[in-house]
N, C-alpha and C positions, 0 to 999 in steps of 0.2 A: 461558489468558491468554498464556503464552509462545508457544504454537503460532500464535495469531492475530496476535501482534506480529511474528513472524519475517519474513513477506513484506514488511511495511512497512519494517523495518530493512534488509532486503536491497535494497529499492527505493531507500531513501535513500543507502545505500552505493554502489549502482550509479551514481546521479546524481552523487554527489560524485567518484567515481573518473573518470567521464566528463568532468566539468567540469575536474578536474585534468589529464587527458590533453589536453583542448583548450587549456588554458592553457600546458601544457608544449610542445605542438606549436607554438602561437603564439609562444612565447618563443624557440624554437630555430630556427624557419624564418621568414625574412624575405620578405614579399611584394615583388614587383618595385617598385622606386622610380624616381625620375627618372634620366635617363641620366647616366653618368659620362664621364670623359675619352675613353673608347673610342668614344663615339657618332659621332664624326667620322671614324672609321677605316673603310675600305672592306672590310677583310678579314672573311671569314665568321666566323673564330674570334674575332676581337676583337669583332665585333658581338654574338657570343653572350654576351660578358661586359659589354656596354654598359649593361645595366639591373640588374646586380648592385650591391649596396651596398658591395662591396669597392672601396676607393679605387684602382682600377687606373690605371696610367699606361701609355701606349704606349711602346715602346722609343725613347729619345732622350736628349739631353743634359739636358733639363729634369728628367727623373726622377732622374738621378744627382745633379744639383745639389740637388734636394729632399732626398735622403738626406744629403748633406753638411750642408745647412742645419739639418736636424732631428737630425743625428747619430744616424741610425737605420740598421740593416742593410737590405739590399735582398732582397726576396723575388722572385726571377725565375722565372716559370713559362714553360716552353717546351713547347707542345703544339699541337694542331691539331684541326680538325673531323674528321680521319680517325682520331682516337684514341678508342676506346670508353672508355678510362679518363678521358680529358679530359672527355668528355661526362658521365660519371658524376660527376666532381668538380664540374662546373658545377651539376648537378641536386641533389646531396646535401651537398656540402662548402661551396662558396662561397655557399650560401644559409643557412648555419647562423650564428646570431647569435654564438655563442661564438667560432667561427672568425673571423668578420668583425670582431668587437671586438678580438681579439688582433692581427689583421693591421693594423687601423686604428691601434692604439695603438703597436705595437712595430716595424712595418716600413714601408718604402716598397715598394709592390707594382707590379711590371712584368709585363706579359703579352705574350708573343711568339708569333706564328703561325709554326709550323715550316714551312709551305708558302710563306709570303710572305717569310720571312727564313731561308732554308735554312742560312745561315752560322752561325746560333745552334744548330742541331741538334747540331753536333759541336764547338762552341766550347770546352766545358769537359771536362776529363779526356780529351783526344782519343786518348790511347793506352791509359790504364787502363780506359776504358770497354769495351774488348774482353774483358778478363778479369773485370770486374765483371759483365758480361752482362746489364745492365738493358735494359728495353724502351724505346726512344728516343722513343716517342710521348707520354710524360708525364715531364717532367724539372723538378725544382725545385732551383734553385741559390741558396744564401744567400751574399751578398757583403757585405763591410763597406762603409762609405761611400766608401772609396778604391777600390771595385770589385774587391777581392781576394776570391777564393773561400775560405770557411772551413767551409761545411757544405753538405749536399745531402740530398734525399729523392727516391728513385727507385723505380720498380716493378721489383723485382729477381727475383721469382718469380711464376708464374701465380696461385698461391693467396694472394698477399699482398693484404689488403684495403685499398684506398684509400678510407677512410671518415673519419668525424668523429674517431674515436679515433686513427687514424693521423695526421691533420693536427694535432690538438691536441698529441699527443706530440711531433711534429716541431717545432711552434712553440715549445713549452716548452723543448726541448733547444737549439734555435737561440738563443733568448733567453738561456738560461743561459750558453752559450758566448760570446755577445756581451758579456754583463755581465762575464764573466771576462776577456775581452780588454780591456775598458775599464778594469778595475781592475789590469791587469798581473799578475794572480794566476794566469794560465793559461800553460802551456807551449806552447799552440797558436799557430802562426804563420800568419796568413792568407796564402793564395796559394802555400804551399809545394808542395802536391800539383800544382797547376796549373803551376807553374814547372818542376817535375821532368818532367812530360809534355812541356811546351814545349821543354825542353832536349833531351829524347830525340828529338823530331821535327826540331829545327833544328840541333843541334850534334853529332849522331852522326857518326862518321867515315865516309868513303866505304867501300863494301863491295860485293862481288858478291852478288846475290840467291841465297839458298840454296833452290833449287827443290825439291830432295829433302826438305829439312826441312819446307817448306810442305806437300808431299804427305803427309808423315808426320802433320802436324797435322790434315789433312783426314781421314786414316784414323782417327786417334784420336777425332775429333769425330763420325764417322759413327755412325748409329743404326740398329737393326734395323727400326724403323718408317719408315726413310728420313729424309733430311735430316741436319742437323747442329745438334741442339738446344743451346741455351745456357741454363743454369738452368731447363730444361724448357720454355722458349719455343721454338716451332718457327716459323721464317719461311723463305720461299723464298730460296735462295741461288744464283741463276743464275751468279754469277761463280765460285763454287766448282765447280759442275758444268761450266762452260766450261773451267776449269783442268784438270779431269780429262780432258776431251776433248783439250786441247792436248797433254797428256802421254801420250795413248793408253791411259789407264786405263779401258778399256771395262767391265770387270766391276764395278769400284767405282762407276763412273758409273751403271750399271744398278741396282746394289744400293741406291744412295742416292737416285736419281731416280724410278725406276718405282714403288716403294711409295707415294710421295707422290701420284702421279696417281690412286691408288685410295683417296683419302681425301676428306673433305668440304672440304678446302682448295680443291678445284676446284669452280667454280660451274657446275653443269650446267643451271641455269635460264636465266641471262643471259650465260653465257660468261665466260672469264677465271678469275682466281684471287683468293681473299680474301687479306688481308694477313698474318694472324697466327693461330696456334693456341696455345691455353693448355694445353699438355701434349704429351708426346712422341708420342702416338698420333694427333695431328692431329684428334681428334674434336671438341674444344671450340673451334670457330673463332670469330673475331671478324669481323663482316660488312663491314668497311671494305675498299675496294679502292683501290690506287694505280695511276694510269695508267702511270707510269714502270716500276714493278715488273712490271706485266702486259706492257708492251712488251718488257722484257728476257726474260721467260719465252717470249714469242712467238718472238723471234729465236733463243733457245737451243734450243727444240724444233724449229725449222726446221733448225738445224744438226744436231741429233740425228737428225732424220728422214733427212737426207742420208746419215748413217752406217748407219742400220738399216732404212730404208724401212718403219718401223712405222706402220701406218695410224692408230693411236691418237695418235701424235705429230702427224701432219698434221691430224687432226680437231681437236685442241686448239689448234693454230696458227690454224686457220680460225675456230674459235669465239672465240678471244681477239681476233683481228683484228676480227670483227664487234662484239664487246663494245666495243673501242676506237673503231672507226670509226662505230658507230651509237649505242651507249649513252652513251659519254663525250662525243660531239660535241655542241656547242651553238653555233649561229651560225657553223659552219664550223670552230671551234677545239675542241681537246680540253680538257676540264676535268681538274683535277689528281687528283681522288679522288671515289669514291662513298662516301657516308656510311652507316655501318651503322645498321640499324633494330631493334636488339635490344630486347627488353622486359625486365621484371624477372626473368623466367625464363630470360633469355639467348637465347631463341629469336627468330628473325627473322620479321617480318610478311611479308616477301617470299619468303624462302628456306626457312623451316621449314614442315612439314606435320604438324600434330597428327592423332592417330587420329580424333578426332571431326570434324575438317575433311575428311578423306578420305572419311568416311562420308556427310557432307552432312546434309540434312534427313531427317525421319522418313518422308516419302513417296517421296523419290527420292534415292538415294545417288549421290555423284560417282563412286565406284568400288565395284564389287561385292566380295563377300568374296574371291572368287578373284583378282580384280585387286589387292586390297590385299595378298594373300599374295604375288603376283608382285612388287609394289613392295617388300615387305619383303625378299624374297630377292635381287632383282636391282638395286634402287636403294637398299638399305640403310635403308628407312623402317620401322625397328623401334625403338621407344623404349627398349628394354632395351640394345641394342648401340649405338644412335645417339641419345643423349639430346636433341640439338638437332633431330633429325628433318630433317636436310638431305640431299637426294638425293646419292648418290655411288655409285661402282662398287665393291662389295665383292669382285667376282670378275671376272677378265679375260674369262671366257666370255660375260658379258653383252654386252660390246662386240663380241667376235669372232663370236658365234653368234646373238645375239638383238638385233642393232642396230636392225632395223626396228621391233620392238616397243618397244625402248628409246626411240627417237626419238618414237614415237607417244605413249607414256606421258609423256615429258618435255614434249611439246607440250600435252598435256592438263593437266599440273601447271602449266605456264606460263600457260595460258589461265585457269586457276582463280584466278590471282593478278593478273589484268589490271587490277584496280581498286586494287591496292596501289601507291602512289606510290613512286618511287625518287628519292632526293635526291643531288645532286652539289655539290661545292664546288671552290674553287681554280681559278676560270675565268681565261682570258686571260693565262697565264703562259708566257714564252718557253721556259724550261728544259724544261717539260713538253712543249710542242708540238713543239719541235725534236727532242727525244730520241725521242718517239714516231714522228715522221716518219723519223728515221734508222733505227729498228728496223723500220719497215715496209719501207723500201727494202732493208734487209738480208734480212729474211725473204722478201720478194717475189723478190729476186734469187736466193737459194738454191733456192727452190721453182719459179722461173720462173713465178710466179703473177701474171697481169696485174691481177687485182682488188686484191691487196695492194699491188702497185706503184702502181696508180692512187690508192689511199688515201694513200700516201706523197707522190705528185705533188700531190694536192689540198692536203694539209697544208703541204707545202713552199712552194707558191705563196703561202700566206697568211703566211709568216714575214716577208715584207717589211714588214708592219705594225709589226714590232718594231724596224725599223732606225731609227737616230738618226744622221743624217749619213752619211758615207762608211764609217767604220770602227767605229762604235759600235752597240750594241743596248740596248734597255731590257728590264727584267725583266717589267713588267706593262703592259697597255694601259689600266689604270685611272689617271685623272689624278693621283690622290694618290700613286701608287706608282712613277711613271716614273723617279724619281731613284735608286732603289735599284739597285745593281749587284752582281752576283755572278759569280765566275769561271765557274760552271756554265752561265750563260746564253750566254756567249761560246763555251764549249766545245761546247755542244749545237748551237748554230747552225753552227759549223764542222763538227761531226760530221754533221749532216744534209746539208750541202753536199757533203762527201766521199762519203757513202753514195749520194747522187744520181749523182755521177760514176761510182762503181763499178757502178751499175745501168745507166747509159745512156752512159757515156763522155763526160760533160759537163765539159770542162775549164774552161768559164766558171764553173761552180759551184766548182771548185777555186780559181780566181782569187779569187772572192768570199770563200770560206772562209779563204783565206790572209790576206786583209786583216784579217778579224775575229780570226784566231788571232794574228797579229802584234800587234794592238792589245791582246789579252788578256795577252800576255807583257809588254807595255809597262806596263800598269797594275796587274797582279796578281802581279808578281814582287817579292818582298820584297828591298829593296836590301841589307839586312844579311846575310840568310841565303842569298840567291839562289834560294830555294824559292818555290813558288806559295802565294799567300794565297787562301783560299777566298772571303772577302768583304772589302770595304774598311771596313765598319763606319762609314760616312760619317755616319750619323745621330748619332754620339756623339763628343763632345770633352770631356775626353780619352778615348781608347779604353781599355777595361779591359786590364790588363796580361796579356800572354802568351795572347792569343786569336787573334792573327793568325798562324796556323800552317797547314800543309797539312792537308787532310782526308784521312785515310788509312783510316778505318773505313767499311766498306760498311754504313752504318746502315739505310737504307731502299732503296738501290740502289747501283750502282757508285759508288765514292768519287770525289771530284773529282780527287784525285791520280792514281788509276788511269785515269780518263777523260782527264786531261791528257796523260799519257805515251802512252796509246793513240792519241789523235788526233794528237799531235805526230809519232809514228812514221809514221802513215798518210800525213800530208802530206809528211813527209820522203821516204817511199818514192816518191811520185809526182813530186815536184819535183826530186829528184836525177836523174830520167830526162829532164828537159826542159832543153835547153841554155841557155835564157835564165832559168831559175829555180833553177839548181844552188846558188847561194849561199843562198837561202832554205831549200832542202832540207837543206843541211849545217848551217845554224844551228838548224833545228828538231830535227834528229837529235841534235846536240850537247846541246841542252837536255834532250831525252828521256833521253839516256844519263846526264847529270849528275843529274837528278832520280831516275832509277832507282837509281843508286849511293848517293845521299845518303839515300834513304828505305829502303834495304834492311834495316838493323838494326832500326828501329822496326817495320817491317812483319813481321819474323820473329817478334816477340813477340805478335802479335795473332791468331794462329790463323786460322780460316776467315773471320773478319771482315775480312781484308785480301786476299782472293782477287782483288778487282778490280785491285789493284796488281800482284799476281804474274802475272795474265794479260797485262797490258801490259808488265811487265818481261820476260816470256818472249819476246814478239814483238821488243822492242827489243834484247835481249841477243843473240838469234839473228840478227837483221837479215837475214831470209830472206823473199823474196816473189817473186811471178811477175808478169811484164809480158807482155801480149798485144798485139801490134801488127798493123797492116794492116787491110784490109777484113774485116768480120765479127768484129772483135776483141771487140765487146760480147757477142755470143752465145757465142763461144768462152770468154770469161772467165767467163760464167755457168756454162757446163758444167764448167769447171775448178774453180770455187768450190764447186759441188755435190759434186765428187769429193774436194775437200780443204776442207771447210767451216770449218775453224779457221784457214786460211791467209789471207794478204792477197794478193789477185789484182786487178790493175788493168788495165783496157783503156787503150790509148793509140793514138791515130790522128792522124797529122799530124806536127808537128815534134817529133822525139825525138833523143836523143843518137846519135852516129854508130854506137855499138855495137848499136843496135836498129833499124837501117834496114830490114833484110830482114824481111818479114812472118813472124810466127810467135810461139811461146811462148818466153820467156826466163826464166831463173832468176837472181835476184840473191842472192848470199850474201856479206855483209860487203864489198860493193864489187866483187866479182868477178861478171861476167855470163857465163852459159853459155847457149848456144842458137844458133839455134832448136832446140827439142826437141819430141818428141811429147807429147800431152796425158796419156797414161798415165804416162810417165816423169816429167813435171812433177808430177803428183798424188802419185806415190810419193815423190819427193824433198822435196816440201813437207811431207808428213806424217811423214817419217822423223825420228827423234829423234837421229840421228847428226849430228855437225857438218858 
């Protein structure tokens, strides 16, 4: 009797457990509902949250007014479509009923796209973030109704789970802190940490940058796998590698850069580089790509090739250029990022190749057993050593000795994924397109490569679409977003104009860029501190306290402050040589020197994440560059640039100061002009570390 009843009991229990699981899943996961306030936003990332039942607000005064009206803390999420963590949170956290209910009851929720509103990426804890070491692609900041920071939740290590438990714990703790603040029973004071960072940035005394100390910080941050990991995150740091080139640290440059080129962070299928790796060995990559980051790496490797003539460097420059010029381009403009396509197993539909995929069907394999063995040995397609099965070069010999076979196999792998769609986001943004154009001009000039220069030409010609009047530019070509203004838009436009001049001797581009740069100083210089503001935060009144400060941390690319000092110095170098523009040149140089000295102390505390500042500070402090005059000045300046790829070399033809009338190469050092001199002597003196 018991034996015959057992299957029936088991069946009943199975049905009951199944029903309970269905109810549980149904209770915890919310199906898509009607659109929320984000539905009218054009941003890709905001649109991804438009049908969630989280009561999201876009960034604006209305959201902060709602927090004051309800007397609720603000849950401010800063992320983007290029963040795998952000996408995971959308799929698993912000669809959870427990999380949504807590957010709805206890917070006013604001969602910010880090690509569309770049000023918010570095707004909070702008100095401490360098030592906290969190991944900037997913940031949660908790503010009180007066917009003062009192709590936060960040992805601080690669193995940290951003899931339901993480979010519920965070929401409970933030609510507890808020209730303590309301009852005056807490010693916590909102905004204290933020104000401390703000004061460090804006009130530090002037100082001379300590270049040796920053070099020591880079040495300490270096890793045997290459790169400079922070909390075991590995990201590309082109500014740190460029700094090593500036200081002639060849061995350290090779030790930290070359190992990276033999890891899965390099995309051998579509070209370029992925954004991030979760672990010091670079094996667990996330498959997003940033256009600006790839452009920086392209220019860096072009400069490195000039130093070593390593064919691997040149190949990666060319592959990255094609990735930007063909893959990222849409309607003539470059999109901001490529969206990763990782699955639950973290493998990419486009870039991962499982063993069964390589074998193919039962009747005809894509690759024979011998070919699969070759792929494992030469392209790392071994699931034991390469869990994501992303092609990479585990051995230098594959590129040097088996390149023909390598290109053939890569072509076959690429063709096998021809039906896998690739998604992009962040279209029609000025800071992206101008920055990429600038780096194309830079790389093309250093390599004297007409294809790369032509790519920069084509992109530069399209930047006029972003012009607003004589001296202004807009951030986006989308109608809803033309009003947002960021310092980086103006700097990137001026950067592209200057790089065009350096490539072709185009002083009209310098004139155009000068107007834009002068306008940037007018509207983005804080009157109280005389330092640059990253953004104007015009969509909010009142502005949250202590957020209008210089961006000094290289979060996802060269910092705005580093870029500002670099571009100001470059314009000052050219304009000080033109008799009718000397005043502008002196003013730009004085501003670059002032910002260099004012930001030296906070930069010193930020390790490798402030290398963009130190690269620009090195150029400004040395104030050494070359001027090439007369017929043939463009071609001669290209040759000299290739011989001294970290130096500033400008061609000038036409009206120049009296000290430069005779054709030839001149060296400017702190206002003293020497020349004309030979090209070999000029290169040696430009790269010398001696004063």
